[in-house]
C-alpha positions, 0 to 999 in steps of 0.5 A, a space after each residue: 301423169 300421162 305423156 302429154 301432160 309431162 311434154 307440156 310441163 317439159 315445154 312449159 318449163 324450158 319456155 320460161 328458161 329460156 325467155 328468162 335467158 333472152 331477157 337477161 341477155 339484152 341488158 348483159 354485158 359482152 362475155 357474160 356478167 362474170 369476170 372471170 369465166 373460168 372460176 365461174 364455170 367451177 362453181 357452176 361445176 360444183 352445183 350441178 355435179 352435187 345436183 347431179 349426185 343427190 338426183 341420181 341417188 334419189 332416183 335409184 333409190 325411187 326406182 328400186 322402190 317401184 321395183 319391189 311395188 311391182 314384184 309384190 304385185 306379181 308375187 301376192 298375185 301368184 301365191 293366191 293361185 297357189 293357195 287355191 291349190 293348197 286348200 283343196 288338200 285341206 279337210 272337206 269342210 274347210 275347201 268351200 270357204 277357203 276357195 270362196 274367200 280367195 276370190 274375194 280377197 282377189 276380186 278386193 285387191 283389184 277393185 278396192 285396194 288398187 283405186 285407194 292406192 292410186 289415190 293415196 287412200 289406202 292407208 295402214 291395216 289388213 286386207 278384210 278378206 286377209 281376216 276372213 281367210 285366217 278366221 276361216 282357217 282357225 276352224 280347221 282341224 288336219 287329221 290325214 298327213 296330206 291334211 296336215 301338210 296342206 295346212 303347214 304349207 297354206 301357213 308358209 303361203 299366208 306369210 309369203 302373201 302378206 309380205 308382198 302385199 306389204 311390199 305392194 303397199 309400201 310403193 302407194 306411200 312413197 320413198 320420197 319425203 317432202 323435205 327431200 323434194 324441197 331441196 331438189 327444187 330449190 337446187 333446180 332454181 339455184 342452178 336456173 338462177 345461176 345460168 342466167 349470169 352467163 348471159 352474154 349480149 355478144 353471142 348469138 341468141 341461138 347459142 343462149 337459148 340452146 345452153 339454156 334449154 338444154 338445162 332446163 329440159 334435162 332438170 325438168 325431165 330428170 324430176 318428172 321421172 322422179 315423180 313417176 318413180 314415186 307415184 307408181 299407181 296410176 293410169 298414165 303410161 307404165 303406172 302399175 295395174 293390177 294385171 297379175 291378180 286380173 290374171 289370177 282371178 281368171 285362172 281361178 274361174 278355170 281352176 274351179 275344176 280342181 275344187 272339191 265341188 262347187 263353193 259359194 263366193 261370199 262377196 259382189 263382183 267388187 270384193 264387197 262382202 254380202 250382207 247374211 
């Protein structure tokens, strides 16, 4: 969601809330519908505090998930670059296949997985090039001390890469279950409805409009913030993009000079496997 749509939604909610307050105000008695304003304010304080505590806790969890996804994407990209270097210490026969598979892995993340994360259709399962890398690794027979050390290091990096990918994919699933959204929206409607009973024909319209409008702006903008954190993969402002993995792809092009010779890349520029 971009800023324009967010502003339109907040403005729309505010206009509806303020219009409702002004309409109710026309027939409201002086001093509001409540005979005991202090008691009404106390009840409203309980409602608003409960909503604020719940919303704040959920926003914290959503931000933690957002940050985990962002960190996972960066870590995964960095490990792919490190594995490319480790591949050059493997037995000669395995260097080219591993290097090519790593480039395809990075391409598939950028051009295959990322669009599916944005649409919410990624689902479960491994990256297909991660499986190909593992199958290639099974053919490696390290002999020298350096090859054995590289093989052991590759296994550690592979596990770290998969963990980072899991963190990245986790954000695409969202952390907000539907019942929680229902409770938050229902609580917001209750607060708006309760606010209407504070309509006071003896108070100036601008004061009543400001009172309702400020509540509407805060609640609407906070719920939109929660939606943004719960859906980190989008093309709007501050949405998570595959910048780190694209940087790794550029680095791999530059790092072909450290490879143990030329190597074939068994996929298209979009990360799709080439037919044999």
